[in-house]
C-alpha positions in Angstrom: 0.0 0.0 0.0 1.7 3.2 -1.1 2.6 5.5 1.8 2.1 2.9 4.6 4.8 2.9 7.2 5.0 0.5 10.2 6.0 1.3 13.7 7.0 -1.6 15.9 6.8 -1.2 19.6 8.1 -3.8 22.1 6.4 -2.7 25.4 3.6 -3.4 25.2 4.1 -5.3 21.9 2.1 -3.8 19.1 2.3 -2.8 15.4 1.1 0.6 14.2 0.4 1.3 10.6 0.7 4.9 9.5 -0.8 6.2 6.2 -0.5 10.0 6.1 -2.0 11.4 9.3 -3.9 8.1 10.1 -2.3 5.8 12.6 -3.9 2.4 13.1 -3.0 -0.4 15.5 -3.2 -3.8 13.9 -5.2 -6.2 16.1 -3.5 -9.4 17.3 -6.2 -11.6 15.7 -5.8 -9.8 12.4 -2.1 -10.4 12.5 -2.3 -14.0 13.7 -4.7 -15.0 10.9 -2.2 -13.8 8.3 0.7 -16.1 9.3 2.3 -17.8 6.3 4.6 -20.5 7.6 4.2 -23.9 5.8 2.5 -25.5 8.8 -0.2 -22.8 8.7 -0.5 -22.1 5.0 -0.3 -24.5 2.1 2.5 -22.9 -0.2 0.9 -24.1 -3.4 -2.8 -23.1 -2.9 -2.2 -20.4 -0.3 -5.2 -21.9 1.6 -5.0 -22.2 5.4 -4.2 -25.4 7.2 -5.8 -24.1 10.4 -9.2 -22.7 11.3 -8.8 -19.0 12.4 -12.5 -19.0 13.5 -11.4 -21.1 16.5 -8.8 -18.6 17.7 -9.6 -17.1 21.1 -11.2 -13.7 21.0 -8.8 -12.4 23.7 -5.7 -13.4 21.7 -2.8 -11.0 22.4 0.5 -10.1 20.8 3.2 -11.0 23.4 6.4 -10.3 21.5 7.9 -8.5 18.5 11.4 -8.9 17.1 12.7 -7.2 14.0 14.6 -9.7 11.8 15.9 -7.9 8.8 14.6 -5.2 6.5 10.8 -5.3 6.1 10.4 -8.4 8.3 9.4 -9.1 11.9 9.0 -12.2 14.1 5.7 -12.0 16.1 4.7 -14.1 19.1 1.1 -14.6 20.2 -0.6 -15.6 23.5 -1.8 -18.9 21.9 1.8 -20.1 21.6 2.3 -19.4 17.9 5.3 -17.4 16.7 6.4 -16.8 13.1 8.0 -14.3 10.7 5.9 -11.7 8.8 6.8 -9.7 5.7 5.5 -6.2 6.4 5.0 -5.4 2.7 2.4 -8.2 2.6 0.6 -6.5 5.5 0.6 -3.3 3.6 -1.0 -5.0 0.6 -3.7 -6.3 3.0 -4.5 -2.8 4.1 -5.1 -1.7 0.5 -8.8 -1.6 -0.5 -7.8 -1.7 -4.2 -8.6 -4.9 -5.9 -5.8 -4.9 -8.4 -8.0 -4.0 -11.3 -8.0 -0.9 -13.5 -10.5 1.8 -12.6 -13.7 2.2 -14.6 -13.7 5.0 -17.3 -17.3 6.3 -17.7 -18.1 7.1 -21.4 -20.8 8.8 -23.5 -21.9 8.7 -27.1 -18.7 10.3 -28.3 -16.8 7.1 -27.5 -15.1 5.9 -30.7 -15.4 2.1 -31.4 -11.6 2.0 -32.1 -11.0 2.9 -28.5 -12.6 -0.4 -27.4 -11.7 -2.4 -30.5 -9.5 -5.6 -30.6 -8.5 -7.8 -33.6 -10.1 -11.2 -33.1 -7.4 -12.8 -35.3 -4.8 -12.2 -32.5 -6.7 -13.6 -29.5 -4.0 -16.4 -29.2 -1.7 -13.6 -28.0 -1.6 -13.1 -24.2 -0.8 -9.4 -24.9 -3.9 -8.9 -27.0 -6.1 -10.8 -24.5 -4.7 -8.6 -21.8 -5.5 -5.5 -23.8 -9.0 -6.8 -24.5 -9.8 -7.6 -20.9 -8.3 -4.3 -19.7 -10.5 -2.4 -22.1 -13.5 -4.5 -20.9 -12.8 -3.7 -17.3 -12.3 0.1 -17.8 -15.1 0.6 -20.3 -17.4 -2.3 -19.5 -17.2 -3.1 -23.2 -14.9 -4.5 -25.9 -15.6 -5.0 -29.6 -13.8 -7.9 -31.2 -13.4 -7.7 -35.0 -12.3 -10.0 -37.8 -13.8 -13.1 -36.4 -15.1 -16.1 -38.4 -18.9 -16.3 -38.9 -19.0 -20.0 -38.2 -21.8 -21.2 -35.9 -20.7 -21.5 -32.3 -17.5 -19.4 -33.0 -18.9 -17.3 -30.1 -18.3 -20.2 -27.7 -14.6 -20.3 -28.6 -14.3 -16.6 -28.0 -16.2 -16.8 -24.7 -13.8 -19.6 -23.5 -10.9 -17.2 -24.1 -12.2 -15.0 -21.3 -14.3 -17.2 -19.0 -16.7 -20.1 -18.7 -20.0 -20.2 -20.6 -23.0 -20.1 -18.4 -26.0 -22.1 -19.6 -29.6 -20.9 -19.0 -33.0 -21.9 -20.2 -32.1 -20.2 -23.5 -29.2 -22.7 -23.9 -25.4 -22.4 -23.9 -25.9 -20.0 -26.7 -29.0 -18.3 -28.1 -29.9 -17.4 -31.6 -31.1 -13.8 -32.2 -33.2 -13.6 -35.4 -36.8 -12.8 -36.1 -39.2 -15.7 -35.5 -42.9 -15.5 -34.8 -44.2 -16.8 -31.5 -40.9 -16.6 -29.7 -40.7 -16.4 -25.9 -38.8 -13.1 -25.8 -39.1 -9.8 -27.7 -35.4 -10.0 -28.5 -36.5 -12.6 -31.2 -38.8 -10.2 -32.9 -37.9 -7.3 -35.3 -39.3 -4.7 -32.9 -37.0 -2.0 -31.4 -35.5 -2.8 -28.0 -34.7 0.0 -25.5 -31.7 0.0 -23.3 -31.9 -2.9 -20.8 -30.1 -5.5 -18.7 -30.5 -9.1 -19.7 -32.2 -11.5 -17.3 -32.6 -9.3 -14.2 -35.1 -11.9 -13.0 -32.2 -14.4 -12.4 -30.1 -15.0 -9.3 -27.4 -14.2 -10.0 -27.9 -12.0 -13.0 -25.6 -12.9 -15.9 -22.4 -10.9 -15.5 -21.3 -10.6 -19.1 -23.0 -10.9 -22.4 -21.4 -11.7 -25.8 -23.2 -11.0 -29.0 -21.7 -12.2 -32.3 -23.0 -11.0 -35.7 -23.1 -13.8 -38.3 -25.2 -12.0 -40.9 -26.6 -8.5 -41.1 -28.2 -7.6 -44.4 -30.7 -5.1 -43.1 -30.5 -1.3 -43.0 -32.0 -1.3 -39.5 -31.2 -3.4 -36.4 -28.5 -1.1 -35.2 -27.0 -1.9 -31.9 -27.3 0.6 -29.1 -25.1 0.7 -25.9 -25.3 3.1 -22.9 -22.9 3.3 -19.9 -25.0 3.4 -16.8 -22.2 4.9 -14.8 -22.3 8.1 -16.9 -26.1 8.2 -16.8 -26.0 7.8 -13.0 -23.6 10.6 -12.7 -26.1 12.8 -14.5 -29.0 11.7 -12.4 -26.9 12.2 -9.2 -26.4 15.8 -10.2 -30.1 16.3 -11.0 -31.8 14.2 -8.4 -29.6 12.6 -5.7 -32.6 11.6 -3.6 -34.2 9.9 -6.6 -31.0 8.0 -7.3 -30.9 6.9 -3.7 -34.5 5.8 -3.9 -33.7 3.7 -7.0 -30.7 2.1 -5.1 -32.6 1.1 -2.0 -36.1 0.1 -3.2 -36.4 -3.5 -4.5 -38.6 -4.0 -7.6 -40.0 -7.2 -8.9 -38.6 -8.7 -12.2 -40.4 -11.6 -13.8 -40.0 -13.8 -16.9 -42.6 -16.5 -17.9 -43.0 -18.9 -20.7 -44.5 -22.4 -21.0 -41.6 -24.0 -19.1 -40.2 -21.3 -16.8 -41.3 -18.7 -14.3 -38.4 -16.7 -12.9 -39.0 -14.0 -10.3 -36.5 -11.9 -8.3 -36.7 -8.7 -6.3 -33.7 -6.2 -6.4 -33.2 -2.5 -6.7 -32.8 -0.9 -10.1 -29.5 0.8 -9.2 -26.8 -1.7 -8.2 -24.1 -0.9 -5.6 -21.3 -2.9 -4.0 -20.6 -3.4 -0.3 -18.8 -0.1 -0.1 -21.8 1.8 -1.5 -20.2 2.5 -4.9 -22.5 2.2 -7.9 -21.5 -0.7 -10.2 -24.5 -0.8 -12.6 -28.2 -1.3 -12.9 -30.9 -3.9 -13.1 -33.0 -2.3 -15.7 -35.6 -3.7 -18.1 -39.0 -1.9 -18.5 -40.3 -5.0 -20.3 -39.9 -7.1 -17.2 -40.1 -5.0 -14.0 -43.1 -4.0 -11.8 -43.6 -0.9 -9.8 -43.3 -1.7 -6.0 -46.2 -1.0 -3.6 -45.2 2.3 -1.8 -47.1 5.1 -0.2 -48.5 7.7 -2.6 -45.7 10.3 -2.1 -42.9 7.8 -2.4 -44.5 6.3 -5.5 -44.5 9.7 -7.2 -40.8 10.3 -6.3 -39.8 6.8 -7.4 -41.7 7.2 -10.7 -40.0 10.6 -11.3 -36.6 9.1 -10.8 -37.4 6.0 -12.9 -38.8 8.1 -15.7 -35.8 10.4 -15.7 -33.5 7.4 -15.8 -35.4 6.1 -18.8 -35.0 9.4 -20.6 -31.3 9.6 -19.9 -30.8 6.0 -21.2 -32.4 7.1 -24.5 -30.6 10.5 -24.6 -28.3 10.9 -27.7 -25.6 12.3 -25.4 -25.2 8.9 -23.8 -26.4 6.4 -26.4 -23.8 4.8 -28.7 -25.4 3.6 -31.9 -23.8 1.6 -34.6 -24.4 -1.4 -37.0 -22.8 -4.6 -35.8 -21.3 -6.2 -38.9 -20.8 -9.8 -39.8 -17.7 -11.1 -38.0 -17.9 -8.6 -35.2 -18.6 -9.5 -31.5 -19.4 -7.2 -28.6 -18.7 -8.3 -25.1 -20.1 -6.1 -22.4 -20.8 -6.0 -18.7 -24.5 -6.8 -18.6 -25.3 -4.6 -15.6 -23.0 -1.6 -16.3 -23.5 -1.3 -20.1 -27.1 -1.5 -21.2 -27.8 -2.7 -24.7 -30.7 -2.3 -27.2 -31.5 -2.4 -30.9 -33.3 -0.3 -33.4 -36.2 -1.9 -35.4 -35.6 -3.7 -38.6 -37.5 -5.2 -41.5 -36.9 -9.0 -41.8 -38.2 -8.9 -45.3 -35.4 -6.6 -46.3 -32.6 -9.1 -45.5 -31.4 -11.6 -42.9 -30.1 -10.5 -39.5 -28.7 -13.3 -37.3 -26.7 -12.9 -34.1 -25.6 -15.5 -31.6 -25.3 -14.7 -27.9 -24.0 -16.3 -24.7 -23.2 -15.4 -21.1 -20.1 -15.7 -18.9 -19.6 -14.5 -15.3 -17.7 -11.4 -14.3 -15.2 -13.1 -12.0 -13.3 -14.8 -14.9 -12.1 -11.7 -16.8 -11.1 -10.1 -13.5 -9.0 -13.2 -12.7 -7.6 -13.3 -16.2 -6.5 -9.7 -15.9 -4.6 -10.4 -12.7 -2.9 -13.5 -13.9 -1.9 -12.0 -17.3 -0.7 -8.8 -15.6 1.5 -10.9 -13.3 2.9 -12.8 -16.2 3.4 -9.9 -18.7 3.9 -6.7 -16.6 7.1 -6.3 -14.6 6.7 -5.8 -10.9 7.3 -2.2 -9.6 10.9 -1.5 -8.5 11.5 -1.8 -4.8 9.0 -4.6 -4.3 
């Protein structure tokens, strides 16, 4: 953790971590749990060989001995003693997750900024660039792919593990009457999250264009982080209401009935917004008192307006051999209407989970990026 300095005191034994003006004493239990000797931690898996949940709650640090630069030997009241590397403790104090920070974008984003050549996906360097773009922008466009059926599954396996749903391992997106979802009709689709009625919601969607011979059917994408920034400036109370009020999402066909309740605005455990669960085709207004209902509807209506605002909406034709992979909650997708009599339009889609590209970024970064000097 940049800027963290440690102060070791012998009487009474304690370790203080200083970051700027903040001075924090590291609890004995916190330290004991992080021991790394081979009898306590398997060196290959880095999984514990002891159960820290069984440590006494009144555990105390009973001795400290410096043993070289950046190392100390610590002794505890349960009889354990071992060496600790202080830089590892500094890493533990860092809230950062080792991933690049998100870059909110609007309609002026150029596709080249998020584009990758699909012919080079065998290269770890290109895959690292692709996954870094995905993590920063919530979106990557992969070009120059084959248009063979199920090519999408090969691309998906480059970044994660395909998640099967009732729509199958992959789903075919083309116009067909009587289908169980409006995605399979030629009607326009507004910005939305796929499958907000599932638990968990699919983390990442891939859409691969095999044929597009129509003038319509343009893809639309919107970054919900940018839209939320705008709504926060206009109506912070409304945004808060959308983040704390669960709504009901429901999908039904002859074989399935999927129902979940969750807020429209999605936040992580620290309260930071990460995306939305948004689909006006599938959600239901919650039962609230009259005043709260009006405030909720104002915020929901304004969110809808912003998602369709040309300042935020990226609109483009997805061509044959192009694939877009996007964070299903952060980047909302849609489509303009098209005429199926004008020509054939056929996309294939599938889902993978968010954790795999995050893991891939960390492992490829370790392999390809040199460690900072002094570490």
